[in-house]
ROSE-4610 file (N, C-alpha, C; in Angstrom, 1 decimal, always signed):
// ROSE-4610
residu = [Q/Q/Q/A/A/A/L/L/L/Y/Y/Y/R/R/R/L/L/L/L/L/L/D/D/D/P/P/P/S/S/S/S/S/S/P/P/P/V/V/V/E/E/E/L/L/L/P/P/P/P/P/P/A/A/A/G/G/G/S/S/S/I/I/I/S/S/S/L/L/L/S/S/S/P/P/P/S/S/S/D/D/D/N/N/N/R/R/R/E/E/E/L/L/L/D/D/D/K/K/K/L/L/L/V/V/V/A/A/A/A/A/A/L/L/L/G/G/G/R/R/R/N/N/N/K/K/K/S/S/S/T/T/T/W/W/W/R/R/R/R/R/R/A/A/A/L/L/L/L/L/L/L/L/L/H/H/H/E/E/E/W/W/W/L/L/L/L/L/L/A/A/A/I/I/I/G/G/G/H/H/H/T/T/T/P/P/P/D/D/D/D/D/D/R/R/R/L/L/L/C/C/C/T/T/T/S/S/S/L/L/L/I/I/I/R/R/R/V/V/V/C/C/C/S/S/S/Q/Q/Q/H/H/H/G/G/G/Q/Q/Q/Y/Y/Y/A/A/A/T/T/T/A/A/A/I/I/I/A/A/A/M/M/M/Y/Y/Y/D/D/D/W/W/W/M/M/M/T/T/T/G/G/G/Q/Q/Q/K/K/K/G/G/G/E/E/E/G/G/G/G/G/G/A/A/A/G/G/G/M/M/M/R/R/R/A/A/A/T/T/T/V/V/V/F/F/F/T/T/T/Y/Y/Y/T/T/T/A/A/A/A/A/A/M/M/M/R/R/R/A/A/A/A/A/A/L/L/L/V/V/V/G/G/G/N/N/N/M/M/M/A/A/A/D/D/D/K/K/K/A/A/A/Y/Y/Y/T/T/T/I/I/I/W/W/W/N/N/N/E/E/E/A/A/A/E/E/E/A/A/A/D/D/D/P/P/P/N/N/N/C/C/C/E/E/E/P/P/P/D/D/D/C/C/C/R/R/R/L/L/L/A/A/A/T/T/T/T/T/T/Y/Y/Y/I/I/I/E/E/E/V/V/V/A/A/A/A/A/A/R/R/R/N/N/N/G/G/G/D/D/D/T/T/T/D/D/D/K/K/K/A/A/A/L/L/L/K/K/K/M/M/M/Y/Y/Y/Y/Y/Y/K/K/K/M/M/M/R/R/R/N/N/N/A/A/A/H/H/H/R/R/R/D/D/D/S/S/S/K/K/K/L/L/L/A/A/A/P/P/P/T/T/T/V/V/V/H/H/H/A/A/A/F/F/F/T/T/T/A/A/A/A/A/A/M/M/M/R/R/R/A/A/A/A/A/A/S/S/S/E/E/E/G/G/G/G/G/G/R/R/R/W/W/W/E/E/E/A/A/A/A/A/A/L/L/L/S/S/S/I/I/I/W/W/W/D/D/D/D/D/D/M/M/M/Q/Q/Q/R/R/R/A/A/A/G/G/G/C/C/C/K/K/K/P/P/P]
num = [1/1/1/2/2/2/3/3/3/4/4/4/5/5/5/6/6/6/7/7/7/8/8/8/9/9/9/10/10/10/11/11/11/12/12/12/13/13/13/14/14/14/15/15/15/16/16/16/17/17/17/18/18/18/19/19/19/20/20/20/21/21/21/22/22/22/23/23/23/24/24/24/25/25/25/26/26/26/27/27/27/28/28/28/29/29/29/30/30/30/31/31/31/32/32/32/33/33/33/34/34/34/35/35/35/36/36/36/37/37/37/38/38/38/39/39/39/40/40/40/41/41/41/42/42/42/43/43/43/44/44/44/45/45/45/46/46/46/47/47/47/48/48/48/49/49/49/50/50/50/51/51/51/52/52/52/53/53/53/54/54/54/55/55/55/56/56/56/57/57/57/58/58/58/59/59/59/60/60/60/61/61/61/62/62/62/63/63/63/64/64/64/65/65/65/66/66/66/67/67/67/68/68/68/69/69/69/70/70/70/71/71/71/72/72/72/73/73/73/74/74/74/75/75/75/76/76/76/77/77/77/78/78/78/79/79/79/80/80/80/81/81/81/82/82/82/83/83/83/84/84/84/85/85/85/86/86/86/87/87/87/88/88/88/89/89/89/90/90/90/91/91/91/92/92/92/93/93/93/94/94/94/95/95/95/96/96/96/97/97/97/98/98/98/99/99/99/100/100/100/101/101/101/102/102/102/103/103/103/104/104/104/105/105/105/106/106/106/107/107/107/108/108/108/109/109/109/110/110/110/111/111/111/112/112/112/113/113/113/114/114/114/115/115/115/116/116/116/117/117/117/118/118/118/119/119/119/120/120/120/121/121/121/122/122/122/123/123/123/124/124/124/125/125/125/126/126/126/127/127/127/128/128/128/129/129/129/130/130/130/131/131/131/132/132/132/133/133/133/134/134/134/135/135/135/136/136/136/137/137/137/138/138/138/139/139/139/140/140/140/141/141/141/142/142/142/143/143/143/144/144/144/145/145/145/146/146/146/147/147/147/148/148/148/149/149/149/150/150/150/151/151/151/152/152/152/153/153/153/154/154/154/155/155/155/156/156/156/157/157/157/158/158/158/159/159/159/160/160/160/161/161/161/162/162/162/163/163/163/164/164/164/165/165/165/166/166/166/167/167/167/168/168/168/169/169/169/170/170/170/171/171/171/172/172/172/173/173/173/174/174/174/175/175/175/176/176/176/177/177/177/178/178/178/179/179/179/180/180/180/181/181/181/182/182/182/183/183/183/184/184/184/185/185/185/186/186/186/187/187/187/188/188/188/189/189/189/190/190/190/191/191/191/192/192/192/193/193/193/194/194/194/195/195/195/196/196/196/197/197/197/198/198/198/199/199/199/200/200/200/201/201/201/202/202/202/203/203/203/204/204/204/205/205/205/206/206/206/207/207/207/208/208/208/209/209/209/210/210/210/211/211/211/212/212/212/213/213/213]
x = [+0.7/+0.0/+0.8/+1.8/+3.1/+3.4/+3.8/+4.3/+3.1/+1.8/+1.1/+0.5/+0.9/+0.2/+1.1/+2.1/+3.1/+2.1/+1.3/+0.6/-0.3/-0.8/-1.5/-0.7/-0.9/+0.0/-0.2/-1.3/-1.7/-1.2/-0.7/+0.0/+1.5/+1.9/+3.6/+4.1/+5.5/+6.1/+6.9/+6.4/+6.7/+7.1/+8.2/+8.7/+9.0/+8.6/+9.0/+10.3/+11.1/+12.2/+12.7/+14.2/+14.7/+14.4/+14.4/+14.0/+12.5/+11.5/+10.2/+9.4/+9.9/+9.5/+10.3/+9.7/+10.6/+9.9/+11.0/+10.8/+11.5/+11.0/+11.8/+11.9/+13.1/+12.8/+11.8/+10.8/+9.5/+8.7/+9.1/+8.3/+8.6/+9.8/+9.9/+9.3/+8.1/+7.1/+6.1/+5.8/+4.5/+5.6/+6.6/+7.2/+7.5/+7.5/+7.8/+6.4/+5.4/+4.2/+3.9/+4.3/+4.0/+5.1/+6.3/+7.3/+6.2/+6.0/+5.0/+4.0/+3.1/+2.1/+2.3/+3.8/+4.2/+4.4/+5.2/+5.7/+4.6/+3.4/+2.3/+1.8/+2.1/+1.9/+2.7/+2.4/+3.4/+4.1/+3.0/+3.1/+3.7/+3.8/+4.4/+5.7/+5.9/+7.1/+8.3/+8.6/+9.9/+9.9/+8.6/+8.6/+9.1/+9.3/+9.7/+11.2/+11.9/+13.6/+13.4/+12.7/+12.9/+12.8/+11.7/+11.6/+12.7/+13.4/+14.5/+15.8/+15.6/+17.1/+16.3/+15.3/+14.8/+14.9/+14.5/+15.1/+16.6/+17.3/+18.9/+19.2/+18.6/+18.9/+18.6/+17.4/+17.0/+17.4/+18.6/+19.0/+18.5/+17.3/+16.8/+17.4/+17.4/+18.2/+16.8/+16.8/+16.1/+16.5/+15.4/+15.9/+15.9/+16.4/+16.5/+15.5/+14.3/+12.7/+12.7/+13.0/+12.5/+13.3/+14.7/+15.7/+15.3/+14.7/+14.4/+13.2/+12.2/+11.1/+11.5/+12.6/+13.3/+13.5/+14.6/+15.1/+14.1/+12.9/+11.8/+11.0/+10.8/+9.9/+11.0/+12.2/+13.2/+12.9/+13.2/+13.1/+11.8/+10.8/+9.4/+9.1/+9.9/+9.9/+11.0/+11.7/+12.8/+14.0/+14.3/+15.3/+16.4/+17.0/+17.5/+18.9/+19.6/+21.1/+20.6/+19.5/+19.2/+19.1/+18.2/+17.8/+19.4/+20.3/+21.6/+22.2/+22.2/+22.9/+22.5/+21.2/+20.4/+20.9/+21.5/+21.6/+23.2/+23.8/+25.4/+25.3/+24.4/+24.5/+24.2/+23.0/+22.8/+23.7/+24.3/+25.3/+26.7/+27.0/+28.3/+28.9/+29.8/+30.6/+30.1/+30.1/+30.0/+30.9/+32.4/+33.6/+33.6/+33.1/+32.9/+31.9/+31.1/+30.0/+28.6/+28.7/+27.8/+26.4/+25.7/+25.0/+25.3/+25.8/+26.4/+25.1/+24.2/+23.0/+23.1/+22.3/+22.6/+21.2/+21.8/+20.8/+19.8/+18.7/+17.9/+17.7/+17.1/+17.0/+16.0/+15.4/+14.2/+15.1/+16.1/+16.9/+17.7/+18.3/+19.3/+18.3/+17.2/+16.2/+15.7/+15.5/+15.3/+16.3/+17.4/+18.5/+19.1/+18.9/+19.2/+18.2/+17.2/+15.9/+16.1/+16.6/+16.8/+17.9/+19.1/+20.0/+19.8/+19.0/+18.6/+17.8/+16.8/+16.0/+16.8/+17.8/+18.5/+19.6/+19.7/+20.8/+22.3/+22.4/+23.6/+24.0/+24.3/+24.6/+25.7/+26.7/+27.9/+27.5/+26.8/+26.4/+25.4/+24.5/+23.7/+24.3/+25.5/+26.2/+26.9/+27.3/+28.3/+27.0/+25.9/+24.9/+24.5/+24.5/+24.3/+25.3/+26.7/+27.8/+27.7/+27.4/+27.1/+26.0/+24.7/+24.2/+24.3/+25.3/+25.8/+26.7/+27.6/+28.4/+28.0/+26.7/+26.1/+25.7/+26.1/+25.9/+24.3/+23.9/+22.3/+21.3/+21.9/+21.0/+21.1/+19.6/+19.3/+18.7/+19.4/+18.9/+17.2/+16.2/+15.0/+14.5/+13.6/+13.2/+13.4/+12.8/+12.6/+14.0/+14.8/+16.4/+17.2/+16.6/+17.2/+16.9/+15.7/+14.8/+15.2/+15.7/+16.3/+17.6/+18.5/+19.6/+19.4/+18.8/+18.3/+18.1/+17.1/+16.9/+18.0/+18.7/+20.6/+21.0/+21.3/+22.2/+21.6/+20.2/+19.7/+20.1/+19.5/+19.9/+21.2/+22.2/+23.4/+24.2/+23.1/+23.8/+24.3/+24.3/+25.0/+24.2/+24.0/+23.1/+23.3/+24.7/+25.1/+24.9/+25.2/+24.9/+23.3/+22.4/+20.8/+20.5/+21.2/+20.8/+21.3/+22.7/+23.1/+22.4/+21.9/+21.2/+19.8/+19.2/+17.8/+18.0/+18.9/+19.1/+19.1/+20.0/+20.2/+18.8/+18.0/+16.8/+15.7/+15.9/+15.2/+15.4/+16.4/+17.1/+17.0/+16.4/+16.3/+14.7/+14.9/+13.9/+12.6/+11.4/+10.3/+9.5/+10.2/+9.9/+10.7/+11.8/+13.0/+12.4/+12.7/+12.6/+13.2/+14.1/+14.6/+13.9/+13.0/+12.2/+11.5/+11.6/+11.0/+9.7/+9.0/+7.6/+7.8/+6.1/+5.9/+6.9/+7.2/+7.9/+9.3/+9.9/+11.0/+11.1/+10.4/+10.2/+10.3/+9.4/+9.1/+10.6/+11.2/+12.5/+13.6/+13.4/+14.7/+14.3/+13.0/+12.6/+12.9/+12.7/+13.1/+14.5/+15.3/+16.9/+17.3/+16.7/+17.3/+17.0/+15.3/+15.2/+16.0/+16.2/+17.0/+18.4/+18.9/+20.3/+20.3/+19.4/+19.3/+19.5/+18.8/+18.9/+17.5/+17.1/+15.3/+15.2/+15.9/+15.7/+15.7/+16.5/+16.7/+15.2/+14.8/+13.7/+12.5/+12.3/+11.1/+11.2/+12.7/+12.8/+12.6/+12.5/+12.0/+10.7/+10.0/+8.5/+8.0/+9.0/+8.6/+8.8/+9.7/+10.0/+9.1/+8.5/+7.3/+6.0/+6.0/+4.5/+4.9/+6.0/+6.3/+6.3/+6.6/+6.5/+5.2/+4.2/+2.7/+2.6/+3.4/+3.1/+2.6/+1.3/+0.4/+1.0/+0.8/+1.6/+0.8]
y = [-1.1/+0.0/+1.2/+1.3/+2.3/+2.7/+1.6/+1.9/+2.3/+1.7/+2.1/+3.4/+4.1/+5.6/+6.6/+6.1/+6.9/+7.2/+6.4/+6.4/+8.0/+8.2/+9.2/+10.7/+11.5/+12.9/+13.7/+13.4/+14.0/+13.7/+12.5/+11.9/+12.3/+12.4/+12.9/+11.5/+11.5/+10.3/+9.9/+8.8/+8.4/+7.0/+6.7/+5.2/+4.8/+3.3/+2.7/+2.7/+2.8/+2.6/+1.2/+1.1/+0.0/-0.9/-2.1/-3.2/-3.2/-2.5/-2.4/-3.1/-3.5/-4.1/-5.4/-6.3/-7.2/-7.5/-7.5/-7.6/-8.8/-9.6/-10.8/-10.6/-11.5/-11.2/-11.3/-12.2/-12.5/-11.1/-10.3/-9.0/-8.0/-8.4/-7.3/-7.6/-8.2/-7.9/-7.0/-7.1/-6.2/-4.6/-4.5/-3.5/-2.9/-3.5/-3.0/-2.8/-3.5/-2.6/-1.3/-1.2/+0.0/+1.3/+0.8/+1.8/+2.2/+1.4/+1.7/+2.6/+2.4/+3.2/+4.5/+4.6/+5.8/+6.8/+5.8/+6.5/+7.1/+6.8/+7.1/+8.6/+9.1/+10.3/+11.4/+12.4/+13.5/+14.0/+13.7/+14.3/+13.1/+12.1/+10.9/+10.3/+10.4/+9.5/+9.6/+10.8/+11.0/+10.4/+9.8/+8.9/+7.5/+7.2/+5.8/+5.6/+7.0/+7.2/+7.1/+7.8/+7.7/+6.3/+5.7/+4.2/+3.3/+3.8/+2.8/+3.0/+4.3/+4.5/+4.0/+4.0/+3.4/+1.7/+1.4/-0.1/-0.6/+0.4/+0.0/+0.3/+1.4/+1.4/+0.6/-0.3/-1.4/-2.6/-2.6/-4.0/-4.7/-4.1/-5.3/-5.0/-5.9/-6.0/-5.9/-5.1/-5.0/-5.8/-6.2/-7.4/-6.5/-7.2/-6.5/-6.0/-6.6/-5.9/-4.7/-4.7/-3.6/-2.5/-2.4/-1.6/-1.0/-2.1/-1.4/-0.7/-0.7/+0.1/+1.4/+1.4/+2.8/+3.3/+2.6/+3.4/+3.9/+3.2/+3.5/+5.0/+5.1/+6.0/+7.0/+7.2/+8.4/+8.9/+7.9/+8.3/+9.0/+8.3/+9.3/+10.6/+10.7/+12.2/+13.0/+12.7/+13.6/+13.3/+12.3/+12.6/+11.4/+11.6/+10.8/+10.5/+11.6/+11.2/+10.2/+10.3/+9.8/+8.3/+8.2/+6.7/+5.9/+6.8/+6.3/+5.5/+6.6/+6.6/+5.2/+5.3/+3.8/+2.5/+2.6/+1.4/+1.2/+2.0/+1.9/+1.4/+1.9/+1.4/-0.3/-0.2/-1.7/-2.6/-2.4/-3.3/-3.2/-1.9/-2.2/-3.2/-3.6/-4.3/-4.1/-4.9/-4.8/-4.2/-4.6/-4.3/-2.5/-2.1/-0.8/+0.3/-0.3/+0.4/+0.2/-0.8/-1.1/-2.5/-2.9/-3.6/-5.0/-4.9/-6.5/-7.2/-6.8/-7.3/-7.8/-8.7/-9.2/-8.5/-7.5/-7.0/-7.9/-7.4/-8.6/-7.3/-8.1/-7.5/-6.0/-6.3/-5.2/-3.8/-4.6/-3.5/-2.6/-3.3/-2.7/-1.8/-2.2/-1.3/+0.0/-0.3/+1.0/+2.0/+1.4/+2.2/+3.0/+2.4/+3.0/+3.6/+3.5/+4.6/+5.8/+5.7/+7.0/+7.6/+7.1/+7.8/+8.1/+7.8/+8.2/+9.4/+9.4/+10.8/+11.6/+11.3/+12.2/+12.9/+12.5/+12.9/+12.3/+11.3/+10.8/+9.3/+9.6/+8.7/+7.7/+8.4/+7.6/+6.3/+7.0/+5.9/+5.0/+5.5/+4.4/+3.4/+3.5/+2.8/+1.6/+2.4/+1.6/+0.5/+0.8/+0.1/-1.0/-0.9/-1.8/-2.8/-2.4/-3.2/-4.1/-3.5/-4.5/-5.4/-5.2/-6.2/-7.2/-6.7/-7.6/-8.6/-8.0/-9.0/-9.9/-9.4/-10.3/-11.7/-12.8/-14.0/-14.7/-13.9/-14.1/-13.3/-12.2/-11.5/-11.9/-12.0/-12.0/-11.0/-10.0/-8.7/-9.1/-8.3/-8.5/-7.3/-7.2/-6.1/-4.8/-5.0/-3.5/-2.8/-3.4/-3.1/-2.7/-3.5/-3.3/-2.2/-1.8/-0.7/+0.4/+0.5/+1.6/+1.7/+0.7/+0.9/+1.9/+1.5/+2.3/+3.6/+3.7/+5.2/+6.0/+5.5/+6.2/+6.4/+5.4/+5.4/+7.0/+6.6/+8.1/+9.2/+9.2/+10.7/+11.1/+10.2/+10.7/+10.6/+10.4/+10.6/+9.6/+8.3/+7.0/+6.3/+6.6/+6.0/+4.4/+4.4/+3.2/+1.9/+2.8/+1.6/+1.5/+2.4/+2.2/+1.0/+1.1/+0.4/-1.0/-1.0/-2.2/-3.0/-2.5/-3.0/-3.6/-2.8/-3.1/-4.0/-4.3/-5.7/-6.6/-6.8/-7.8/-8.2/-7.4/-7.8/-8.3/-7.5/-8.4/-9.5/-9.8/-11.1/-12.3/-11.9/-12.6/-13.6/-14.7/-15.6/-15.0/-15.3/-14.6/-14.6/-16.1/-16.2/-15.7/-15.2/-14.6/-13.3/-13.3/-12.2/-10.9/-11.0/-9.7/-9.2/-10.3/-9.7/-8.5/-7.9/-6.3/-6.5/-5.3/-5.0/-3.7/-3.0/-1.8/-0.4/-0.7/+0.5/+0.0/-1.0/-1.1/-0.7/-1.1/-0.4/+1.0/+1.9/+3.0/+3.8/+3.2/+3.6/+3.6/+2.3/+2.1/+3.4/+3.4/+4.1/+5.6/+6.2/+7.6/+7.8/+6.7/+6.9/+6.9/+6.1/+6.2/+7.7/+8.0/+9.3/+10.6/+10.4/+11.6/+11.5/+10.5/+10.3/+10.2/+10.9/+11.1/+9.8/+8.8/+7.5/+7.2/+8.3/+8.1/+6.7/+6.2/+4.8/+3.8/+4.1/+2.8/+2.9/+4.0/+4.0/+3.6/+3.9/+2.8/+1.8/+1.3/+0.0/-1.1/-0.4/-0.8/-0.8/+0.1/+0.2/-1.3/-1.6/-2.7/-3.9/-3.8/-5.0/-5.2/-4.0/-4.1/-4.7/-4.5/-5.0/-6.4/-6.7/-8.5/-9.3/-8.5/-9.2/-9.5/-8.7/-8.7/-7.9/-6.8/-6.0/-4.7/-4.7/-3.4/-2.0/-1.2/+0.2/+0.9]
z = [+0.1/+0.2/-0.1/+0.7/+0.7/-0.8/-1.3/-2.5/-3.7/-3.6/-4.5/-4.5/-3.1/-2.9/-3.7/-4.3/-5.3/-6.4/-6.9/-8.2/-7.9/-6.7/-6.4/-6.2/-7.1/-7.3/-6.0/-5.4/-4.2/-2.7/-3.1/-1.9/-1.6/-0.7/-0.3/-0.4/-1.1/-1.2/+0.2/+0.8/+2.0/+1.7/+1.4/+1.3/+2.9/+3.0/+4.2/+4.5/+5.6/+6.1/+5.6/+5.6/+5.4/+6.6/+6.3/+7.2/+7.8/+7.3/+7.5/+6.3/+5.3/+4.3/+3.8/+3.5/+2.9/+1.4/+0.5/-1.4/-1.4/-2.5/-3.2/-4.4/-5.3/-6.7/-7.6/-7.0/-7.7/-7.3/-6.6/-6.5/-7.8/-8.4/-9.4/-10.8/-11.2/-11.9/-11.5/-10.5/-10.0/-9.6/-9.5/-9.4/-10.6/-11.7/-13.3/-13.5/-13.0/-13.4/-12.7/-11.6/-10.9/-11.5/-12.0/-12.5/-14.0/-14.7/-16.1/-15.9/-14.7/-14.1/-13.8/-13.1/-12.6/-13.8/-14.7/-16.3/-16.9/-16.8/-17.8/-17.3/-16.3/-15.5/-15.4/-15.8/-15.9/-14.7/-13.7/-12.3/-11.5/-11.8/-11.1/-11.5/-13.0/-13.3/-12.5/-12.1/-11.3/-10.1/-9.9/-8.5/-8.9/-9.9/-10.4/-10.3/-10.5/-10.0/-8.8/-7.8/-6.5/-5.9/-6.3/-6.4/-6.5/-7.5/-7.9/-6.8/-6.5/-5.4/-4.1/-3.8/-2.6/-2.6/-3.8/-3.8/-3.6/-4.3/-4.0/-2.7/-1.9/-0.5/+0.3/+0.1/+1.1/+0.7/-0.2/-0.4/-1.6/-2.3/-3.0/-4.6/-5.3/-6.7/-7.6/-8.6/-9.8/-10.6/-11.5/-12.7/-14.0/-15.1/-16.4/-16.7/-16.5/-17.1/-16.3/-15.1/-14.2/-14.9/-14.9/-15.3/-16.8/-17.6/-18.9/-18.8/-18.1/-17.9/-17.5/-16.7/-16.2/-17.2/-18.2/-19.4/-20.0/-20.6/-21.5/-20.8/-19.3/-18.7/-18.7/-18.5/-18.6/-20.0/-20.8/-22.4/-22.9/-22.5/-22.9/-22.2/-21.1/-20.7/-20.5/-22.1/-22.5/-21.6/-20.6/-19.7/-20.3/-21.7/-22.2/-21.8/-21.3/-20.7/-19.2/-18.6/-17.6/-17.8/-19.1/-19.7/-19.7/-20.4/-21.1/-19.4/-18.6/-17.4/-16.7/-16.7/-16.2/-17.1/-18.2/-19.4/-18.8/-18.6/-18.4/-17.0/-15.9/-14.6/-14.5/-15.2/-15.4/-16.2/-17.0/-17.5/-17.6/-16.6/-16.0/-15.1/-14.9/-13.9/-12.8/-11.9/-10.3/-9.7/-10.1/-9.2/-10.0/-10.8/-11.5/-11.1/-10.2/-9.8/-10.4/-11.3/-12.1/-11.5/-12.1/-11.3/-12.0/-13.1/-13.6/-14.3/-14.9/-15.2/-16.8/-17.3/-18.5/-19.2/-20.3/-20.9/-22.0/-22.3/-23.1/-24.6/-25.8/-26.7/-26.5/-25.7/-25.4/-24.5/-23.7/-23.3/-24.2/-25.0/-26.0/-27.0/-27.3/-28.1/-27.6/-26.2/-25.4/-25.2/-25.0/-24.7/-26.1/-27.3/-28.5/-28.7/-28.5/-28.9/-27.9/-26.8/-26.2/-26.6/-27.1/-27.5/-29.3/-29.7/-30.8/-30.9/-30.0/-29.8/-29.1/-28.2/-27.7/-28.2/-29.8/-30.6/-30.2/-29.8/-29.4/-30.2/-31.5/-32.3/-31.9/-31.5/-31.0/-29.9/-29.1/-27.9/-28.5/-29.2/-30.3/-30.8/-31.8/-32.4/-31.4/-30.3/-28.9/-28.6/-28.3/-28.0/-28.7/-30.0/-31.0/-31.0/-31.1/-31.2/-29.8/-28.8/-27.5/-27.8/-28.4/-28.4/-29.5/-30.8/-31.6/-31.0/-30.0/-29.4/-28.3/-27.7/-26.6/-27.5/-27.0/-27.3/-27.3/-26.0/-25.3/-26.3/-27.1/-27.6/-29.1/-29.7/-30.8/-31.5/-32.3/-32.8/-33.3/-33.3/-33.7/-34.6/-35.3/-36.4/-35.6/-34.2/-33.5/-33.6/-33.0/-32.7/-34.0/-35.2/-36.5/-37.0/-36.8/-37.3/-36.7/-35.4/-34.5/-35.2/-35.5/-36.0/-37.5/-38.2/-39.6/-39.2/-38.3/-37.9/-37.3/-36.6/-36.0/-37.2/-38.0/-39.3/-40.1/-40.4/-41.4/-40.6/-39.1/-38.5/-38.5/-38.6/-38.7/-40.1/-41.0/-42.5/-43.1/-42.5/-42.8/-43.6/-44.5/-45.7/-45.8/-46.4/-46.5/-45.6/-44.2/-43.1/-43.0/-43.2/-43.0/-44.0/-45.2/-46.5/-45.9/-45.8/-45.5/-44.3/-43.2/-42.6/-43.3/-43.7/-44.7/-45.2/-46.1/-47.1/-46.2/-44.9/-44.5/-43.7/-43.3/-42.9/-43.9/-45.3/-46.3/-46.8/-46.8/-47.0/-45.8/-44.6/-43.7/-44.0/-43.3/-43.7/-43.1/-44.1/-43.5/-42.3/-41.7/-40.3/-39.1/-39.7/-38.8/-38.0/-36.7/-35.9/-36.7/-37.5/-38.4/-39.4/-39.9/-41.5/-40.7/-41.9/-41.9/-41.8/-41.1/-40.7/-41.5/-41.6/-42.2/-41.6/-40.6/-39.9/-40.3/-40.5/-40.9/-42.5/-43.2/-44.8/-44.6/-43.9/-43.7/-43.6/-42.2/-41.9/-43.1/-43.7/-44.8/-46.1/-46.5/-47.4/-47.3/-45.9/-45.4/-45.5/-44.9/-45.0/-46.3/-47.5/-48.6/-49.3/-49.1/-49.7/-49.1/-47.9/-47.1/-47.5/-48.0/-48.4/-49.8/-50.6/-52.0/-52.9/-52.2/-53.0/-53.4/-54.3/-54.7/-55.2/-56.0/-56.8/-55.6/-54.7/-53.8/-53.0/-52.8/-51.8/-52.8/-53.9/-54.7/-54.9/-54.9/-54.8/-53.2/-52.3/-51.3/-51.1/-51.6/-51.9/-52.5/-53.5/-54.4/-53.2/-52.6/-51.9/-50.8/-50.4/-49.4/-50.1/-51.2/-52.1/-52.4/-52.5/-53.0/-51.7/-50.5/-49.3/-48.5/-49.5/-48.7/-47.6/-47.4/-46.4/-46.7/-46.0/-46.1/-45.8/-46.7/-46.4/-45.3]
């Protein structure tokens, strides 16, 4: 009840002192829902960060899903540097002040999107490289589409189209197979890079794939 009161903007933030409440790793799923709910309200989203700091203070360890939600919440409210700092803390080595958690494809995507919208292209590329080097991460369409958007924003048309062709040539049932969002991002990258013929070719690819615009 003390934690759910955070959802009420009129209620003051009064988190229980350490030792007065017991949380287990299984509670992270419910905490994740609470963070997401806090993030949907402009009056309460900062409380998600306070909740995170409180969890660390009482010795509770958030999981990758909870941290990914925090990255999304920060990004949704324009705090891109904070979102990236959360990602760096989450994936950093324990001996170096990090949490030593394993990121998922959802984490990499959320962090890359924060870097994209925050105009941090170099960081976005770094996150992509970390995702590619992670043996437990299989890049999917959404992550690859974000890469295309990053490349287009940075004027790297060749990189954007190379990723698109990789997606286009993937098996139809592959997680990397392009969706309408991927085709759109690739067409935009091609057109903004002066490759109008490639943009029209991507449109044809979308039609052949049976993807409705």
